[in-house]
C-alpha positions as CSV (number, residue, x, y, z in Angstrom):
1,M,72.2,102.6,148.8
2,V,72.1,104.6,145.5
3,N,73.7,108.0,145.4
4,K,73.7,110.5,142.6
5,V,76.6,112.7,141.7
6,M,75.5,116.3,142.4
7,G,74.9,118.2,139.2
8,A,75.2,115.1,137.0
9,D,72.0,113.1,136.7
10,E,73.6,110.5,134.5
11,R,76.3,109.3,136.9
12,G,76.2,108.1,140.5
13,T,77.3,105.4,142.9
14,I,75.8,102.3,144.5
15,Q,76.9,100.9,147.8
16,V,77.2,97.1,147.7
17,D,78.1,95.9,151.2
18,Y,81.1,98.0,152.1
19,E,82.2,98.9,148.5
20,T,81.1,101.9,146.5
21,I,80.7,101.1,142.8
22,P,80.3,103.9,140.3
23,Y,77.6,103.7,137.6
24,W,76.7,105.7,134.6
25,I,73.5,105.8,132.6
26,R,73.2,105.5,128.8
27,Y,69.7,106.3,127.4
28,S,68.7,104.4,124.4
29,Q,65.8,104.6,122.0
30,R,66.3,101.1,120.9
31,T,66.2,99.2,124.2
32,R,62.8,98.3,125.7
33,R,63.9,97.5,129.2
34,L,66.5,98.4,131.8
35,H,69.7,96.3,131.7
36,L,73.1,96.4,133.3
37,R,76.6,95.8,132.0
38,V,79.2,95.4,134.7
39,K,82.6,96.6,133.6
40,Q,86.1,97.2,135.1
41,K,85.3,100.9,135.7
42,G,81.8,100.3,137.2
43,I,78.3,99.7,135.9
44,E,76.8,100.8,132.7
45,L,73.0,101.1,133.0
46,V,71.2,101.1,129.6
47,V,67.8,102.8,130.0
48,P,64.8,103.3,127.7
49,K,64.2,107.0,127.1
50,N,60.9,107.1,129.0
51,V,62.1,105.6,132.3
52,K,62.2,107.9,135.3
53,T,64.8,108.2,138.0
54,P,62.8,106.4,140.8
55,A,62.5,103.3,138.6
56,I,66.2,103.4,137.8
57,E,67.2,103.6,141.5
58,A,64.8,100.8,142.4
59,F,66.3,98.6,139.6
60,L,69.8,99.2,140.9
61,R,68.8,98.2,144.5
62,T,67.0,95.0,143.4
63,S,70.0,94.1,141.3
64,S,72.6,94.7,144.0
65,A,73.3,90.9,144.7
66,W,73.9,90.3,141.0
67,I,76.0,93.5,140.7
68,K,78.2,92.3,143.6
69,E,78.8,88.9,142.1
70,Q,79.7,90.3,138.6
71,H,81.9,93.1,140.1
72,L,83.9,90.6,142.1
73,R,84.3,88.4,139.0
74,I,85.5,91.3,136.9
75,K,88.0,92.4,139.6
76,K,89.4,88.9,140.0
77,H,90.1,88.6,136.3
78,A,90.8,92.3,135.5
79,D,94.5,91.7,134.8
80,L,94.1,88.5,132.8
81,F,94.8,90.3,129.5
82,W,95.4,93.9,130.2
83,P,97.9,95.4,132.6
84,P,96.8,97.6,135.5
85,H,99.2,100.3,134.2
86,F,101.1,100.7,130.9
87,L,104.5,100.6,132.5
88,P,107.7,98.6,132.2
89,S,107.5,95.0,133.6
90,E,103.7,94.9,133.3
91,S,102.4,92.4,130.8
92,I,99.8,92.1,128.0
93,S,98.4,89.0,126.4
94,I,99.1,88.6,122.7
95,E,97.4,85.7,121.0
96,G,97.0,84.1,124.5
97,H,100.6,84.5,125.5
98,K,101.8,87.0,128.1
99,K,104.3,89.6,126.9
100,T,106.3,91.8,129.2
101,I,106.5,95.5,128.4
102,H,110.1,96.8,128.1
103,V,110.7,100.5,127.4
104,I,113.7,102.1,125.7
105,Y,114.4,105.6,124.5
106,G,115.1,106.6,121.0
107,G,114.5,109.2,118.3
108,G,111.5,109.8,116.1
109,K,108.0,108.5,116.8
110,P,107.1,105.8,119.3
111,Q,107.2,102.3,117.9
112,V,106.8,98.7,119.2
113,R,108.7,95.5,118.5
114,H,107.1,92.2,119.2
115,L,109.7,89.7,120.5
116,S,109.2,86.2,121.8
117,E,108.6,87.2,125.4
118,Q,108.6,91.0,125.3
119,L,107.0,94.0,123.7
120,V,109.8,96.5,123.3
121,V,108.3,100.0,123.2
122,Q,110.6,102.8,122.0
123,I,109.6,106.3,123.0
124,P,111.2,109.7,122.2
125,V,113.9,110.9,124.6
126,T,111.9,114.1,124.9
127,T,109.0,112.3,126.6
128,L,108.0,114.1,129.7
129,L,107.5,112.2,132.9
130,V,103.8,113.3,133.1
131,D,103.2,111.8,129.6
132,Y,105.3,108.7,130.1
133,E,102.5,106.1,130.6
134,S,100.1,107.7,128.1
135,V,102.8,107.6,125.4
136,I,103.5,103.9,126.1
137,Q,99.8,103.2,126.1
138,A,99.2,104.9,122.8
139,A,102.1,103.2,121.1
140,L,100.9,99.7,122.3
141,L,97.3,100.2,121.3
142,K,98.3,101.4,117.8
143,A,100.6,98.3,117.5
144,L,97.9,95.9,118.8
145,K,95.4,97.2,116.2
146,K,98.0,96.9,113.5
147,W,98.7,93.3,114.4
148,A,95.0,92.5,114.7
149,L,94.5,93.7,111.2
150,E,97.4,91.7,109.9
151,R,96.1,88.5,111.5
152,A,92.6,89.2,110.3
153,L,93.8,89.6,106.8
154,Q,95.8,86.4,107.0
155,S,92.9,84.4,108.3
156,T,90.5,85.9,105.7
157,E,92.8,84.9,102.9
158,R,93.2,81.4,104.2
159,F,89.4,80.8,104.6
160,C,88.4,82.6,101.4
161,V,90.7,80.4,99.3
162,Q,88.6,77.5,100.6
163,L,85.3,79.3,100.1
164,G,86.1,80.7,96.7
165,R,84.7,84.1,97.7
166,W,86.2,87.2,99.2
167,P,84.8,90.2,101.1
168,K,85.1,93.7,99.6
169,S,87.2,94.8,102.6
170,V,88.5,93.7,106.0
171,R,89.0,96.2,108.8
172,V,89.4,96.1,112.5
173,K,87.5,98.4,114.9
174,T,86.2,98.8,118.4
175,Q,82.9,97.0,118.8
176,S,81.2,97.2,122.2
177,S,78.9,94.2,121.8
178,R,80.2,92.3,118.8
179,W,83.3,90.2,117.9
180,G,82.8,90.8,114.2
181,S,80.3,91.8,111.6
182,C,79.7,91.3,107.8
183,G,77.7,94.2,106.3
184,I,75.3,94.0,103.5
185,H,78.0,95.3,101.1
186,E,80.3,92.4,102.2
187,D,82.6,94.5,104.3
188,I,84.0,92.5,107.2
189,H,84.8,94.2,110.5
190,I,86.7,92.4,113.3
191,N,87.0,93.5,116.9
192,W,90.7,94.4,117.4
193,V,90.8,93.2,121.0
194,L,90.7,89.6,119.7
195,I,94.4,89.9,119.1
196,L,94.7,89.3,122.9
197,A,92.9,85.9,122.7
198,P,94.4,82.6,121.6
199,A,94.9,82.6,117.8
200,F,92.1,80.1,117.2
201,V,89.6,82.5,118.6
202,L,90.3,85.3,116.1
203,D,90.4,82.7,113.4
204,Y,86.9,81.5,114.4
205,V,85.4,85.0,114.3
206,V,86.9,85.6,110.8
207,A,85.6,82.3,109.6
208,H,82.2,83.1,111.1
209,E,82.0,86.4,109.2
210,C,83.3,85.0,106.0
211,C,80.5,82.5,106.1
212,H,78.0,85.4,106.3
213,L,79.1,86.2,102.7
214,F,76.9,83.2,101.8
215,Y,74.2,83.2,104.5
216,R,73.0,86.3,106.3
217,N,71.3,84.2,109.1
218,H,72.5,81.6,111.6
219,G,70.7,78.7,110.1
220,V,71.8,75.1,109.6
221,R,73.5,75.7,106.3
222,F,75.5,78.6,107.8
223,W,76.8,76.5,110.7
224,D,77.6,73.7,108.2
225,K,79.7,76.2,106.3
226,V,81.5,77.3,109.5
227,S,82.3,73.7,110.5
228,Q,83.8,73.1,107.1
229,L,86.3,75.9,107.8
230,M,86.7,75.1,111.5
231,P,85.4,71.7,112.6
232,D,86.2,72.6,116.3
233,Y,84.7,76.1,116.1
234,Q,82.6,75.4,119.3
235,Q,85.9,75.5,121.3
236,A,86.3,79.1,120.3
237,E,82.7,79.9,121.1
238,H,83.2,78.4,124.5
239,W,86.4,80.4,125.1
240,L,84.5,83.6,124.2
241,R,81.7,82.8,126.6
242,Q,84.2,82.1,129.4
243,H,86.7,84.9,128.8
244,G,85.3,87.3,126.2
245,S,84.1,89.9,128.8
246,Y,87.7,90.4,130.0
247,L,89.0,91.4,126.6
248,A,87.4,94.9,126.6
249,F,89.8,97.8,126.8
250,E,88.6,100.1,129.5
251,H,91.8,101.8,130.8
252,K,92.0,105.5,131.2
């Protein structure tokens, strides 16, 4: 069963067996067909601009078995890298290793220290209880992005020394459908959530984008260049195929 939220045509729910799963619609001028993305919060339905509501509802109904399978898979692995809540004793994966959140109070701005088995989050003594989790979350996300950039820069330097060519800049950003990109002006962007994955995975994405400084396509010469930097790069590709969908940050 498909139900729309009253007064909000772009959101609704679908009943799969005995579970109600929320969905939201994103209209796109670029897409030519309906397709689904099952996420931790529900289902994102990407729809061409000219598709009408009855066709959308029919597509959801005919996709219910696949939705159920993917939804169960996501739920099973939801806590593999991210905690259900940003609170003490919960854990986050850093470079493939689980780190327990430990919170202390102090002066000044929130800050995070990365220890061998802990992420020590210092928050202001003035933090209100209602803001407690959001302050911890904001501090951790800022730290994760900082560490991701540091690692990306280290990897870039190591690979570019071998290649004899450097990008104009390296940045980290949120990318919904890419692990990395190398623009026509030779600016490299790396998806910051890769800091959660084992170190060789982020290294591979950096190596991949550095090789695009030479070749803009994915031809034989491109992959030869990648294999020169990382002979076992297929291990990282396999890891991303198996686990990459669980890296996305979708909390709150």
